[in-house]
C-alpha beads as a LAMMPS data file, in Angstrom:
LAMMPS data file: protein, C-alpha beads

229 atoms
228 bonds

1 atom types
1 bond types

-500.0 500.0 xlo xhi
-500.0 500.0 ylo yhi
-500.0 500.0 zlo zhi

Masses

1 110.0

Atoms # bond

1 1 1 95.392 -176.224 394.459
2 1 1 96.848 -176.311 398.040
3 1 1 96.556 -172.562 398.291
4 1 1 93.031 -172.539 397.141
5 1 1 92.138 -175.359 399.661
6 1 1 93.673 -173.258 402.533
7 1 1 91.745 -170.189 401.552
8 1 1 88.596 -172.174 401.333
9 1 1 89.080 -173.749 404.792
10 1 1 89.816 -170.384 406.312
11 1 1 86.621 -168.915 404.736
12 1 1 84.617 -171.783 406.054
13 1 1 85.992 -171.322 409.586
14 1 1 85.258 -167.581 409.381
15 1 1 81.762 -168.286 408.214
16 1 1 81.154 -170.849 410.874
17 1 1 82.250 -168.322 413.521
18 1 1 79.875 -165.687 412.059
19 1 1 76.963 -168.114 412.198
20 1 1 77.596 -169.062 415.796
21 1 1 77.786 -165.400 416.805
22 1 1 74.805 -164.372 414.807
23 1 1 71.713 -163.578 416.939
24 1 1 69.358 -164.631 414.143
25 1 1 70.979 -167.973 413.315
26 1 1 68.197 -169.866 415.016
27 1 1 65.656 -168.116 413.092
28 1 1 67.286 -169.317 409.852
29 1 1 67.618 -172.969 411.013
30 1 1 71.343 -172.440 412.006
31 1 1 71.960 -170.565 408.771
32 1 1 72.664 -166.832 408.510
33 1 1 72.672 -164.734 405.377
34 1 1 75.183 -162.313 407.004
35 1 1 72.927 -159.483 407.757
36 1 1 70.125 -158.774 410.223
37 1 1 66.829 -158.433 408.428
38 1 1 64.520 -158.991 411.398
39 1 1 64.655 -159.488 415.123
40 1 1 64.028 -163.065 416.670
41 1 1 60.312 -163.650 417.068
42 1 1 59.316 -161.015 414.510
43 1 1 57.149 -162.409 411.722
44 1 1 58.820 -162.371 408.353
45 1 1 57.104 -160.075 405.823
46 1 1 57.963 -160.812 402.144
47 1 1 58.247 -157.858 399.796
48 1 1 56.095 -159.699 397.203
49 1 1 54.855 -163.223 396.503
50 1 1 52.651 -162.519 393.442
51 1 1 52.981 -160.368 390.256
52 1 1 50.057 -158.454 391.554
53 1 1 52.043 -157.170 394.547
54 1 1 53.186 -153.495 394.341
55 1 1 56.942 -154.120 393.907
56 1 1 56.247 -156.295 390.760
57 1 1 53.058 -154.890 389.426
58 1 1 54.755 -152.637 386.921
59 1 1 56.606 -155.433 385.220
60 1 1 55.230 -156.973 382.036
61 1 1 54.057 -160.633 382.576
62 1 1 56.439 -163.410 381.461
63 1 1 54.976 -165.518 378.588
64 1 1 57.215 -168.458 378.440
65 1 1 59.709 -166.858 375.885
66 1 1 63.129 -165.698 376.773
67 1 1 63.552 -161.904 376.879
68 1 1 66.218 -159.362 377.763
69 1 1 63.827 -157.139 379.506
70 1 1 62.629 -157.313 383.146
71 1 1 59.532 -159.431 383.547
72 1 1 57.422 -161.028 386.268
73 1 1 57.125 -164.831 386.299
74 1 1 53.836 -165.797 387.949
75 1 1 54.366 -169.597 387.600
76 1 1 54.362 -171.317 391.051
77 1 1 57.671 -172.734 391.972
78 1 1 56.202 -176.215 392.387
79 1 1 57.676 -179.291 393.978
80 1 1 60.654 -179.379 396.314
81 1 1 61.876 -182.939 396.713
82 1 1 62.454 -184.516 400.194
83 1 1 65.936 -183.685 401.522
84 1 1 67.287 -187.233 400.677
85 1 1 66.115 -186.703 397.120
86 1 1 67.574 -183.220 396.501
87 1 1 69.425 -183.187 393.135
88 1 1 73.231 -183.021 393.069
89 1 1 75.700 -182.726 390.231
90 1 1 79.472 -183.225 389.968
91 1 1 81.958 -182.831 387.174
92 1 1 84.000 -185.955 387.564
93 1 1 86.649 -185.518 384.882
94 1 1 87.961 -182.404 383.048
95 1 1 91.037 -181.204 381.219
96 1 1 93.322 -178.412 382.629
97 1 1 94.709 -177.336 379.198
98 1 1 93.628 -177.726 375.568
99 1 1 94.935 -176.427 372.321
100 1 1 93.187 -173.841 370.169
101 1 1 90.337 -175.430 368.301
102 1 1 90.453 -178.601 370.388
103 1 1 87.196 -179.810 371.901
104 1 1 86.713 -179.501 375.604
105 1 1 85.604 -182.970 376.804
106 1 1 84.486 -183.487 380.392
107 1 1 82.246 -185.890 382.362
108 1 1 79.231 -185.026 384.534
109 1 1 77.444 -187.206 387.118
110 1 1 73.984 -186.316 388.425
111 1 1 72.067 -187.736 391.310
112 1 1 68.387 -187.557 392.176
113 1 1 67.591 -186.026 388.718
114 1 1 65.399 -187.764 386.144
115 1 1 66.684 -186.380 382.929
116 1 1 63.439 -186.643 380.924
117 1 1 61.960 -183.233 380.980
118 1 1 62.945 -180.272 378.771
119 1 1 60.417 -177.660 377.568
120 1 1 62.237 -175.946 374.697
121 1 1 62.821 -172.355 375.762
122 1 1 62.818 -171.207 372.111
123 1 1 59.283 -172.540 371.781
124 1 1 57.865 -170.748 374.788
125 1 1 58.776 -173.334 377.426
126 1 1 60.858 -171.067 379.650
127 1 1 59.728 -170.714 383.256
128 1 1 56.173 -171.736 382.440
129 1 1 56.021 -175.030 384.194
130 1 1 56.138 -175.668 387.866
131 1 1 58.714 -178.155 389.090
132 1 1 57.472 -181.750 389.267
133 1 1 58.643 -185.063 390.848
134 1 1 58.394 -188.576 389.474
135 1 1 56.765 -191.484 391.271
136 1 1 59.912 -191.928 393.349
137 1 1 60.037 -188.310 394.493
138 1 1 62.815 -187.239 392.311
139 1 1 62.960 -184.015 390.251
140 1 1 62.076 -184.310 386.592
141 1 1 64.428 -182.205 384.334
142 1 1 67.763 -182.223 382.592
143 1 1 71.083 -180.449 382.910
144 1 1 72.850 -177.781 380.944
145 1 1 76.593 -177.427 380.291
146 1 1 78.441 -174.405 378.848
147 1 1 81.879 -172.854 378.527
148 1 1 82.656 -169.163 378.365
149 1 1 85.955 -167.378 377.475
150 1 1 86.784 -165.023 380.354
151 1 1 88.053 -161.501 379.619
152 1 1 89.318 -161.347 383.133
153 1 1 89.605 -164.194 385.487
154 1 1 89.664 -162.079 388.696
155 1 1 86.365 -160.178 388.061
156 1 1 82.827 -161.646 387.572
157 1 1 81.941 -161.442 383.998
158 1 1 78.972 -159.613 382.542
159 1 1 75.800 -161.621 381.512
160 1 1 76.671 -163.545 378.349
161 1 1 74.403 -165.912 376.286
162 1 1 75.982 -169.199 375.407
163 1 1 75.099 -171.152 372.206
164 1 1 76.337 -174.105 370.218
165 1 1 77.901 -172.026 367.433
166 1 1 79.063 -168.700 368.791
167 1 1 81.988 -167.602 370.750
168 1 1 80.751 -169.277 373.896
169 1 1 79.285 -172.756 373.965
170 1 1 76.191 -174.364 375.385
171 1 1 74.587 -177.862 375.325
172 1 1 71.718 -179.526 377.109
173 1 1 71.428 -183.118 378.193
174 1 1 68.045 -184.843 378.304
175 1 1 68.719 -188.645 377.872
176 1 1 65.832 -190.174 379.933
177 1 1 68.190 -191.457 382.577
178 1 1 68.591 -190.855 386.288
179 1 1 71.678 -192.859 387.355
180 1 1 74.845 -191.439 388.765
181 1 1 77.061 -192.746 385.971
182 1 1 78.990 -189.994 384.348
183 1 1 77.846 -188.516 381.081
184 1 1 80.502 -187.355 378.524
185 1 1 80.007 -183.698 377.421
186 1 1 81.780 -182.388 374.327
187 1 1 82.073 -178.571 373.989
188 1 1 83.310 -177.366 370.492
189 1 1 86.849 -175.903 370.712
190 1 1 87.742 -172.228 371.091
191 1 1 89.884 -170.584 368.437
192 1 1 91.049 -167.877 370.825
193 1 1 93.502 -168.553 373.553
194 1 1 92.741 -167.625 377.244
195 1 1 91.056 -168.918 380.308
196 1 1 87.722 -170.644 379.702
197 1 1 85.245 -171.275 382.472
198 1 1 83.034 -174.411 381.975
199 1 1 80.033 -175.269 384.122
200 1 1 77.229 -177.707 384.301
201 1 1 73.934 -177.152 386.251
202 1 1 70.702 -179.076 386.720
203 1 1 67.395 -177.691 385.444
204 1 1 63.806 -178.642 386.112
205 1 1 61.457 -179.143 383.174
206 1 1 61.261 -175.429 382.605
207 1 1 64.976 -174.569 383.093
208 1 1 65.129 -173.352 386.710
209 1 1 67.920 -174.807 388.880
210 1 1 65.899 -177.207 391.155
211 1 1 65.075 -175.938 394.671
212 1 1 66.667 -177.512 397.728
213 1 1 65.189 -178.411 401.071
214 1 1 67.414 -176.055 403.052
215 1 1 69.105 -172.743 402.308
216 1 1 72.549 -174.138 403.141
217 1 1 72.326 -177.140 400.803
218 1 1 74.547 -176.726 397.775
219 1 1 72.535 -176.505 394.495
220 1 1 73.191 -178.985 391.685
221 1 1 75.995 -177.322 389.796
222 1 1 79.775 -177.454 389.291
223 1 1 82.490 -175.554 387.418
224 1 1 86.091 -175.731 386.306
225 1 1 88.504 -173.606 384.383
226 1 1 90.639 -174.676 381.384
227 1 1 93.515 -172.913 379.722
228 1 1 93.194 -172.629 375.973
229 1 1 96.742 -172.283 374.433

Bonds

1 1 1 2
2 1 2 3
3 1 3 4
4 1 4 5
5 1 5 6
6 1 6 7
7 1 7 8
8 1 8 9
9 1 9 10
10 1 10 11
11 1 11 12
12 1 12 13
13 1 13 14
14 1 14 15
15 1 15 16
16 1 16 17
17 1 17 18
18 1 18 19
19 1 19 20
20 1 20 21
21 1 21 22
22 1 22 23
23 1 23 24
24 1 24 25
25 1 25 26
26 1 26 27
27 1 27 28
28 1 28 29
29 1 29 30
30 1 30 31
31 1 31 32
32 1 32 33
33 1 33 34
34 1 34 35
35 1 35 36
36 1 36 37
37 1 37 38
38 1 38 39
39 1 39 40
40 1 40 41
41 1 41 42
42 1 42 43
43 1 43 44
44 1 44 45
45 1 45 46
46 1 46 47
47 1 47 48
48 1 48 49
49 1 49 50
50 1 50 51
51 1 51 52
52 1 52 53
53 1 53 54
54 1 54 55
55 1 55 56
56 1 56 57
57 1 57 58
58 1 58 59
59 1 59 60
60 1 60 61
61 1 61 62
62 1 62 63
63 1 63 64
64 1 64 65
65 1 65 66
66 1 66 67
67 1 67 68
68 1 68 69
69 1 69 70
70 1 70 71
71 1 71 72
72 1 72 73
73 1 73 74
74 1 74 75
75 1 75 76
76 1 76 77
77 1 77 78
78 1 78 79
79 1 79 80
80 1 80 81
81 1 81 82
82 1 82 83
83 1 83 84
84 1 84 85
85 1 85 86
86 1 86 87
87 1 87 88
88 1 88 89
89 1 89 90
90 1 90 91
91 1 91 92
92 1 92 93
93 1 93 94
94 1 94 95
95 1 95 96
96 1 96 97
97 1 97 98
98 1 98 99
99 1 99 100
100 1 100 101
101 1 101 102
102 1 102 103
103 1 103 104
104 1 104 105
105 1 105 106
106 1 106 107
107 1 107 108
108 1 108 109
109 1 109 110
110 1 110 111
111 1 111 112
112 1 112 113
113 1 113 114
114 1 114 115
115 1 115 116
116 1 116 117
117 1 117 118
118 1 118 119
119 1 119 120
120 1 120 121
121 1 121 122
122 1 122 123
123 1 123 124
124 1 124 125
125 1 125 126
126 1 126 127
127 1 127 128
128 1 128 129
129 1 129 130
130 1 130 131
131 1 131 132
132 1 132 133
133 1 133 134
134 1 134 135
135 1 135 136
136 1 136 137
137 1 137 138
138 1 138 139
139 1 139 140
140 1 140 141
141 1 141 142
142 1 142 143
143 1 143 144
144 1 144 145
145 1 145 146
146 1 146 147
147 1 147 148
148 1 148 149
149 1 149 150
150 1 150 151
151 1 151 152
152 1 152 153
153 1 153 154
154 1 154 155
155 1 155 156
156 1 156 157
157 1 157 158
158 1 158 159
159 1 159 160
160 1 160 161
161 1 161 162
162 1 162 163
163 1 163 164
164 1 164 165
165 1 165 166
166 1 166 167
167 1 167 168
168 1 168 169
169 1 169 170
170 1 170 171
171 1 171 172
172 1 172 173
173 1 173 174
174 1 174 175
175 1 175 176
176 1 176 177
177 1 177 178
178 1 178 179
179 1 179 180
180 1 180 181
181 1 181 182
182 1 182 183
183 1 183 184
184 1 184 185
185 1 185 186
186 1 186 187
187 1 187 188
188 1 188 189
189 1 189 190
190 1 190 191
191 1 191 192
192 1 192 193
193 1 193 194
194 1 194 195
195 1 195 196
196 1 196 197
197 1 197 198
198 1 198 199
199 1 199 200
200 1 200 201
201 1 201 202
202 1 202 203
203 1 203 204
204 1 204 205
205 1 205 206
206 1 206 207
207 1 207 208
208 1 208 209
209 1 209 210
210 1 210 211
211 1 211 212
212 1 212 213
213 1 213 214
214 1 214 215
215 1 215 216
216 1 216 217
217 1 217 218
218 1 218 219
219 1 219 220
220 1 220 221
221 1 221 222
222 1 222 223
223 1 223 224
224 1 224 225
225 1 225 226
226 1 226 227
227 1 227 228
228 1 228 229
């Protein structure tokens, strides 16, 4: 853990230096994406902001159902909460090792997320609803949790679907609550040994990770790894 902390701190210092030296940092609100895309004072020109625009016009329209093919989602993003109400998520307790077949149990705390909205993706509720806020300006949605067995823990894995019964596990939490008290998540055990990555991430009513007020605000997600022996 100490080695990871040192590497993270070094990376943060390096990134900070890059931001200070970047000629376009001010244009990004003191945030740089690491490459120059325009000169200061030059108007930003998006490649597309509608499915009618040329770069997206050839894609079939998204209809609310999950699909493996490329599509264009024309649903407006919707509401971004005020900065002080941006959602956050933290995994507060988790195991480091479990036995084969043993459930993976961990706890998740969310803040500024009313967990009362979940349009079932299997019924056409995927990416069809704009993000909404409740009367207190808090994002309405839920959160997902999932665990995936990694073939290689030093290379990003290929896209993999998670489910409740297959090789990789997935659960959704929609309990109507909003408090920061931790919620216990139980993931069915893995019968194969190895390194498993587990994550939790917030979703709005239509399963998108909620938008944040600034580009350098950490989205509402967290992860850990557990060894299955």
